[in-house]
C-alpha positions in Angstrom: 27.3 -2.9 14.2 25.8 -1.6 11.9 22.8 -4.0 9.4 22.3 -3.3 6.1 19.2 -4.7 4.3 19.2 -5.7 0.7 16.1 -6.9 -1.3 17.6 -5.7 -5.5 18.1 -8.9 -7.2 20.0 -7.4 -10.0 22.4 -5.5 -7.5 22.8 -9.0 -5.6 22.9 -11.7 -8.7 25.1 -9.2 -10.9 29.1 -8.9 -10.4 30.9 -5.7 -10.1 32.4 -3.2 -7.6 29.3 -2.5 -6.5 29.9 -6.0 -3.9 33.2 -4.7 -2.8 32.3 -0.8 -2.1 29.4 -2.2 0.4 31.3 -4.9 2.3 34.4 -2.0 2.3 32.0 -1.2 5.3 32.4 -3.8 7.9 28.8 -3.4 8.1 26.8 -6.8 8.7 24.4 -7.3 5.4 21.0 -9.1 5.5 19.4 -9.9 2.2 16.2 -11.2 0.9 14.6 -11.3 -2.8 12.4 -8.2 -3.9 9.8 -7.0 -5.0 8.4 -7.6 -1.4 4.6 -7.7 -0.5 4.4 -5.0 2.7 4.2 -7.9 5.0 7.6 -9.5 4.2 8.6 -6.2 4.4 7.3 -6.0 8.3 9.3 -9.2 8.8 12.3 -8.3 8.1 12.8 -4.5 9.5 13.0 -3.0 13.1 17.1 -4.3 13.2 18.2 -2.7 10.3 19.9 0.9 9.9 20.0 1.2 6.7 17.8 -1.0 3.5 19.1 -0.5 -0.4 15.7 -1.0 -1.8 14.1 -2.1 -5.3 10.2 -1.9 -5.6 9.0 -2.8 -2.2 6.6 -1.9 -1.2 7.6 0.3 2.1 4.3 1.6 4.0 4.2 4.1 6.4 3.0 0.8 8.6 6.6 -0.6 7.3 8.5 2.9 8.6 6.7 2.5 11.3 8.0 -0.2 12.6 11.5 0.1 11.4 12.2 3.1 13.7 13.8 4.3 15.7 16.8 2.5 14.3 16.5 3.1 10.7 18.3 5.7 9.2 18.0 6.1 5.3 16.2 4.5 2.6 18.3 4.2 -0.6 16.7 3.4 -3.5 18.4 1.4 -6.4 17.1 2.9 -9.1 14.5 6.2 -9.7 10.8 5.2 -9.1 10.2 5.8 -5.7 6.3 5.4 -6.0 6.7 2.2 -4.2 7.8 4.4 -1.2 5.5 6.4 1.3 7.9 9.3 0.8 5.7 12.0 2.7 5.6 9.4 5.7 10.0 8.8 5.3 9.7 12.5 5.4 7.2 13.0 7.8 9.2 10.2 10.3 13.0 12.1 9.7 13.7 9.3 7.2 16.0 10.4 3.9 14.9 8.7 0.9 18.2 9.3 -1.8 17.6 7.8 -5.0 19.6 7.1 -8.5 18.6 9.7 -11.5 21.1 9.5 -14.4 22.1 5.9 -14.3 20.1 3.6 -16.4 18.7 6.0 -19.0 21.0 4.8 -21.9 19.6 1.1 -21.5 15.6 2.3 -20.8 16.7 3.9 -24.3 18.2 1.0 -26.2 15.2 -1.6 -25.0 12.6 0.9 -26.2 13.6 0.4 -29.6 14.0 -3.3 -29.2 10.4 -4.0 -28.2 9.5 -0.9 -30.9 11.8 -3.1 -33.4 10.7 -6.3 -33.1 7.0 -5.4 -32.6 7.2 -3.7 -36.1 9.3 -6.4 -38.0 7.5 -9.4 -36.7 10.8 -10.4 -34.6 9.6 -13.1 -32.0 6.9 -14.4 -33.9 9.4 -15.6 -37.2 12.0 -16.7 -34.5 9.5 -18.8 -32.9 8.4 -19.8 -36.9 11.4 -21.3 -37.8 12.5 -22.7 -34.8 9.3 -24.6 -35.1 11.1 -26.0 -38.3 8.4 -23.4 -40.7 9.4 -21.1 -43.5 6.3 -18.4 -42.6 7.7 -15.2 -44.2 5.4 -12.5 -42.2 5.3 -8.8 -44.0 6.6 -6.3 -41.2 6.6 -2.3 -41.7 9.5 0.2 -41.5 9.7 3.0 -38.9 11.9 5.9 -40.8 9.3 8.7 -41.3 6.7 7.5 -39.4 6.0 9.7 -36.1 7.2 9.0 -32.6 5.7 10.7 -29.5 7.3 10.9 -26.5 5.9 11.2 -23.0 8.1 13.0 -20.2 10.9 14.7 -21.8 13.3 13.6 -18.5 16.7 12.0 -19.5 15.2 9.2 -20.6 13.1 10.8 -23.0 16.5 12.4 -24.5 17.7 10.4 -24.8 15.4 7.9 -27.1 14.5 11.4 -28.9 17.8 11.1 -29.2 18.1 7.4 -30.9 14.2 8.0 -33.6 16.5 10.8 -34.7 18.9 8.5 -35.7 16.5 5.8 -37.4 14.1 8.6 -39.2 11.9 9.2 -37.3 10.0 12.7 -37.0 10.1 13.5 -33.0 7.4 15.1 -30.6 7.2 15.2 -26.8 5.5 16.5 -24.1 6.8 17.9 -20.7 5.8 19.8 -17.8 9.7 21.2 -18.3 10.4 21.4 -21.4 14.0 21.6 -22.4 14.1 24.2 -25.3 17.9 23.9 -26.2 17.8 20.1 -25.9 14.3 19.9 -28.2 16.0 22.8 -31.0 19.5 20.8 -31.0 17.2 17.6 -31.9 14.5 18.8 -33.8 12.3 17.5 -30.9 8.7 19.4 -32.0 6.4 20.3 -28.7 3.0 19.3 -28.4 1.0 21.4 -25.2 -0.5 18.3 -23.9 -0.6 14.6 -23.9 -3.8 14.3 -26.1 -2.0 16.2 -28.9 0.5 13.1 -28.4 -1.4 10.5 -28.1 -3.8 11.7 -31.3 -1.2 12.6 -34.1 1.4 9.5 -33.5 2.5 6.9 -35.3 4.3 5.1 -32.0 4.4 6.5 -28.6 6.3 6.0 -25.9 6.1 6.1 -22.2 8.3 8.1 -19.6 6.3 9.6 -17.3 6.2 9.0 -13.7 3.7 7.0 -11.7 1.6 9.8 -9.6 -2.5 9.9 -9.4 -2.7 12.1 -12.3 -0.1 9.9 -14.8 -1.8 6.4 -13.7 -3.8 4.6 -15.9 -3.4 7.2 -18.4 -3.7 4.9 -21.1 -7.3 3.8 -20.6 -10.4 3.5 -23.3 -10.9 7.3 -23.7 -7.3 8.4 -24.4 -7.0 5.0 -26.5 -10.3 6.4 -28.7 -7.9 9.4 -29.8 -4.7 7.5 -30.9 -4.0 6.8 -34.6 -5.7 3.2 -35.5 -2.5 1.1 -35.8 -0.4 3.1 -33.4 2.2 1.5 -31.9 2.7 2.0 -27.9 5.8 1.5 -25.7 5.8 1.3 -22.1 9.6 1.1 -20.1 8.1 3.6 -17.5 5.5 2.0 -14.9 3.1 -0.4 -15.6 0.0 1.1 -14.1 0.0 4.0 -16.6 -1.9 1.5 -18.3 -4.9 0.3 -17.7 -4.7 -3.6 -18.7 -8.3 -4.9 -19.8 -8.5 -1.6 -22.2 -5.0 -2.2 -24.0 -6.0 -5.4 -24.1 -9.2 -5.2 -25.4 -7.2 -2.3 -27.5 -4.4 -5.4 -29.7 -7.8 -7.6 -29.6 -9.9 -4.9 -32.3 -6.3 -4.1 -33.9 -6.9 -0.2 -33.0 -3.6 -0.6 -31.3 -1.0 -2.2 -33.9 1.4 -3.5 -31.1 2.3 -3.1 -27.1 6.0 -3.4 -26.0 5.8 -2.9 -22.1 8.6 -3.9 -19.9 6.8 -3.2 -16.8 2.9 -4.7 -15.8 0.6 -3.5 -13.2 1.1 -6.9 -11.3 5.0 -8.3 -11.0 5.4 -10.8 -11.1 2.1 -11.4 -13.1 -0.3 -14.2 -12.6 -0.2 -16.6 -15.2 -3.6 -15.4 -16.2 -2.7 -12.2 -16.6 -4.5 -11.1 -20.0 -0.9 -9.4 -21.8 0.9 -12.3 -21.3 -0.9 -14.2 -24.7 -2.4 -10.9 -26.1 -2.0 -11.0 -30.0 0.5 -8.0 -31.1 2.1 -7.9 -27.4 5.7 -8.3 -26.4 6.2 -8.0 -22.4 9.8 -8.0 -21.3 9.8 -8.8 -17.2 11.2 -5.5 -16.1 14.4 -6.1 -17.6 15.5 -2.8 -19.1 18.1 -1.7 -16.5 19.4 -5.0 -16.1 22.2 -4.7 -17.8 25.7 -5.0 -16.2 26.6 -1.4 -17.1 23.5 0.2 -15.1 23.5 -2.6 -12.9 27.0 -1.4 -11.4 26.5 2.6 -12.2 23.0 1.9 -9.6 24.2 -0.6 -6.8 27.3 2.1 -6.9 25.2 5.5 -6.8 23.3 3.5 -3.8 25.4 2.2 -1.8 27.3 5.4 -2.0 24.4 7.5 -1.0 24.1 4.7 2.0 27.2 5.4 3.5 27.3 9.1 3.2 23.7 9.7 5.0 25.1 6.8 7.6 28.4 8.6 8.0 26.2 12.3 8.1 26.7 13.3 5.1 24.7 14.7 1.9 23.7 12.1 -0.4 24.9 12.1 -4.5 20.6 12.4 -4.2 18.4 12.7 -2.3 14.3 12.6 -3.0 12.8 14.5 0.2 13.8 17.1 2.2 15.0 15.8 5.6 18.4 16.7 7.0 21.2 13.9 7.3 21.2 12.2 11.0 24.1 13.0 12.8 26.3 9.8 12.6 25.7 7.9 16.3 
């Protein structure tokens, strides 16, 4: 019997059709609560045929131990920076993912964080819960300029909502969709530096790579407008933690809203957990019933197709799908 490892907690915790889809295979299911570090992964792999993974550390060492039985990695979501894709490719393991399933919910979360920051929402709720009636002065976002770093599926959804809020929208992306930009009045910036230096609000929607890691750092922060609002619903490692904490302290950054951190879960003394004008949510922007069912169903479909020798919906690496045994 095929054995499948499942580590994504939102898949496990959210009811929906994805559970039936996986159960109908009749395969044995092994579950764990991820994201898991390398040492935990090494304990689990070796006797599994397929893996529905989240942000677990899937290193070359893990993949080496998983062979020869492992036939497919099915990523629940779109970010594959925790997977050694090159190692998987070298070892002939298909890496699948689920693009196009969470752009709506992530874009909505961007505006939840943005509006909460500029309206002092969390502070005011805490004040009234404490039995006080202290009214702070907030801001409007209408008429301000938002800069979107990465105009992919999620960045585009942010742009559409930004226009509805009356924001002027500018963006940077290597692969520019001119038709979309023209339809939604998005101004193209020629560089990330241009976005950082001219935007009142900056929203990060780029993938994590060696080029983008730590892109928000003391040098880039110095180029930004005083009081800039920064939103990060992409990857925590895009931002240097100490740098953003210091910028919040000095007021250079007026507010930082993030759903991701450089270390998850963070230690109790993580500098952003109690930073002034900083809102941190625990990597939940894609945890909606609607999004989870879409992501999970796509991840199961990818898994089943590859195990059965068929092409998946979406694959990261160019590895032939193995023939079923």
